[in-house]
N, C-alpha and C positions, 0 to 999 in steps of 0.2 A: 366462592373460595378460589384463591390463586394456586397454581401448581408450584412445586418445589423446583427451583433451579432452572436456568436457561439452558437450551440445548447447544451451548457453545463450548468447545474444548477450552479449558484453561479459565473459564469464567467461574467466579465464586458461587457457591450454593446460596441461593437467595429466594425470597418469596416474590414471585413475579406478580405484579398488579394485574387485576382483571382489566380487560380492554373495554372500559366503560364508555369511552368516547364513541365506540362503534354504534351504540344504541342512541347516540345523540344526533346522528346524521338523519336526513330526511329518509322516509321509508324506501323510496326507490333507490337511493344511494346505498342504504343498508343491504338491500337485496342484491344489488350489483356486486358489492364487496363480498357478501357471503358466497355468491356464485364463483368468484375468483378464488376464494379460500378453498372451496370444494374442488376446483380445478387443480389446485396444488395437492390436495389430499389424494385425488385420483392417481397422481404420480408418486404417491408414497412420500410426499413432503409434508412434514408437520411443523415446519418453521420457514421463516422468510427473513433473511439477514441483509440489510441495506446499508451501504456506505454513502455518505453525503460529503462531497468535496466542492470547493469553489472559492472564488475570491471574496473579499469583504463586501458587505452591504448588498448582497445579491438576493437575499431571502432564503438562505439555507435553513435556518432554525424555524422560520415561519412556515416553510414547506413541511418540515417535520411535524410541527403542531397541526397543520392541516390534515396530514395523512392519518395521524393518531386521533384527531378529533378532540384533543385536549391541549391545554397549555402546558406541555411537558418540558419545554425548554424556554427559560425566561431570559429575554434580552431587553435591557432598559434603554431608554432613549439616549442616555449618556454613554452606554457601552453597547455599541452596535453589534458586537460579536462575542461569542463565548470565548474564554481564554484557554480552555483545555478540551480535549475530546470528551463527549458525553454519550452514554449509551442509554437508550430508551427501550425498556422491555415491556411488552404487554402480551397477555395470553387470553385466548377465548376458545373454550371447548376443546382443550388439548392442543391448540395451535399457538405457536409462539412467534410474535413479531419482535424483531430486534433492529433498531436503527442507530447507526453510529453517526452522530452529528460532530462536526469538526470545526476548529477555528478557521479563520480566513488564512489562506495559504500565501497571502501577499501583505506587505506593509510598505508600499511604495515600490517594492520589488519582491520577487518570489523568494520566500524563506525556505531554503532547501533543508536546513536543520529542523525546522518545524515539521516538514513533510516526513523526515526520517523519524522524528519522534512519534508521529501518527502511525508510521509503519511499525514501529516497535510496539505501540499500544495494540495494534491489530494482530500481533503474532499468534499464529495457530487458530485464528478465528475465521471461519468460512464466510465468504461474502457472495451472496447470490446476485446482487445488482449494485452498480455504482450510479448514483445520481450526480451528474456534473451540472451544477446550478449556475446560471447566468441570468442576466436581465434581458427581456425583450426590448426594452426602451433604450438600450445602448446601441447606437447606430452603426458601429463598425467594430471589427476585430482588430485590436491594436497589438503592439509588441508585448505588453504585459499579459494579454490573453495567451499569446503564443508561448511566452515564458512559463506561464502557469501550467499549460498543457505539457510542455517539454519537461517541467519539473516532475509532474505526475508520472510521465513515461520513464524518466530516469530513476526515480525512487521506488515506484511500485511495479515497474515493468509494463511494456506495451500490452501484455495480455489482458490487463485490467480493463482496457478500453473496449474489449469485445463484450464486456458485460455492462456497458454504459447506456444510460438513458440521459439524453440532454434535456434538462428542465429549464425553461425560460419563464421567469416570473414577470409580474406586472403585465399580465395579459390583457388588461383593459386600457393600456396606454394609447395615446393618440398617435397615429402615423405621421411622418413628415408631410408637409404641405405638398399637394399634388399627387399623393400616393394613397391608394386604398389600403385599409388594414390588412386585407388578404394578400395584396402584393407585398406589403412591407414584411409581414410574417414570413412569407415564402423566401424573400431575399435575406432577411436576418437569419433564418434557420439554415439556409444553404451556406451562408458564410461561416457560421460557427461549426457546422458539421464538417465543412471542408478543412477547417483548422484542426479539428480533432483527428480527422483521417490522416492529415499530414504528420501530426505528432505521433500517431500510432505507427505510421509507415517508417518514420525515422527509427523506431524501435524494432522494426522487422515484422510488424503485423499489418496486414492489409484488411481494411474494413469495407465490406460491401455496402453497409448502411448503418446509420445510427438512429435509433428510435428517438422521437422528439415529443415532448409534452409541454403544452402551454398552460400556465397556472396563474391564478389571481388569488393571493392569500388575504387580501384586504376584506374587512367586514363589509365594505361597501360594494363588494362584487355583486353583479346582477344575478338574479335568481329566476328560475322558471316557476310555473304555477305550483309545482310540488315542493318548492323551497330549495331546490338544488342549485348550487353555484354554476353559472354558465359563462361562456366566453362570447366574443363578438359574433360568432356564427351559431349561437344558441346551443352549442355542445356542452354537455356536463363534463367538467374537466377532471374531477377527482377520480371517478371510476376509470376514466381513460388513462390517467397517470398510473394508477395501481395496475391496470391491465397491461400496460407496457412493461412494468416491473416484473410481473408474473411471466410474461412472454420471454423476457430475458432469462429469468431463472429457469425456465423450462426449455430453453433453446435446444433443438434436437441434436446439434453437433457439439453440445457442451459435455465435456468429460466429467465435470464436477465443479463445485464452487471455487472461486478464486480464493487463495489463501496465502498469507505472508508466512514464509517458512524461516527457520533459524538461519539458513545460509544466506538469506537476503539481508539480515541485520548484522552480519559479521563485520568487523572493522575494515577488512579488505573488501571495499565496496565495489569498485569498478572492474575488478579483475577476477570475477568468480570463475570464469572458464580456465584461468591459469592457476587456481589454487592447488591442483593436483601436482604442480611442479615444486611446491614448497618443501615437501619431505625429501625428494631426490636432491634438490639444490642444497638443503641443509646437510645431507649426508656427504655430498661432494665437498662442501666447505670444511666440514670436520676432517675429512680424509686429507685434504690439502694441508690443513694446519698440522695434522699429525705427522705427515711426511716431512714437513719443514722442520719441526722440532726434533723428529727422529734423526734427521741428517745432522742437525746442529749438535745433538747429544753424541752421535757417533764420532763427529769430528773432534769434540772436546775430549772424549774418552781415548781415542786412538791417535789423535794428532794428525790424522789424514783428511785431506779434502776430497770431495767427490772425484775431481779429475785425477787424483793420485792413483786410482785403480788402473789407470792406463800406462803406468811406468813401472820399471823394476824397483824393488825395494832396496834401499841402501843400508849400510851398517847402522847409520843413525836411526832409521825407521825401526830396525829390529830392537835396538837398545831402548828406544822410546816405548815400544810395545811391552818390553819386559818390565819396565818401570810401572807402566799402567796396570798390568796384570798383578804385579807385586802389591801395589796400593789397594787394588780390589780385594786381594786375598786377605790383607791385614784388616781392612774394613769389615769383611765377612767374619773374621775371628772375633773382632770387637763386638759385633752384633750378637754372636753366639754367647759370649760371656755375659752380655747384658741380659739376655733371655734367661740364663741360668740364675 
């Protein structure tokens, strides 16, 4: 039986499916994942909420399917990306797993409006870890990569990078000629991590390190004698990935999960630190307009201009005032008759 409702603020009440994929993993992988869930429970965490971001065709949805152990996100060969954010909920023995899969943040260039739409979708939803997904078999960090990271920093804030795990897919790729796979992985990892650190630094956040996980989502991935998927160095990659996610979620210096708040999605997007000036400036504007019209009204009623207060009144001024007061008195009498 599934439990009622995810533990996410603002999420609708729903029947959360049982995490059946957990039982489909090899026995050793199951045990490793159960140990990680127990590690979370010991810290009084009964949920794990993961956000997945990245460019197109890097393997985001396939990585989600690998973590859950089920085909929970369907991507056809003719549609390489999902077109809207999707949330995958699973529960096991009172523990809730929530994964937010997202569309590609680029379409030839980074789509900032799409990022803002994702940000609105995530409003008030706690995020324990970000998986920034890219490919291991992409040989360099280019301008589009840097643009994607800068877009995430601008829209979500640099703080999100503190909860990031860099996930590099296609872990069984062949290295460039003349390079060993270990050398290539080290170089590729260092380059992407450096770009992430630079993006975070431009947002005012200094990262000491970025955890990295290499994955191979293909069904042709090599396995060990226990049936677990392994990488070039014979390491079992799925528990290693989830272990890094858990470590980020339980980071000792972490005040709490990342969360998109309402002030982040207000139309006044780039000037949040200046929003406190809006009310005083509006009051000043109203005051100036009031003073302007008050002066004009006074001038029309008395016939005197502002500079007239600095000269002696003439006989014409006195006569003009008398006529003004006389008209005002007649208008007041007419108003009294109308009320009667």
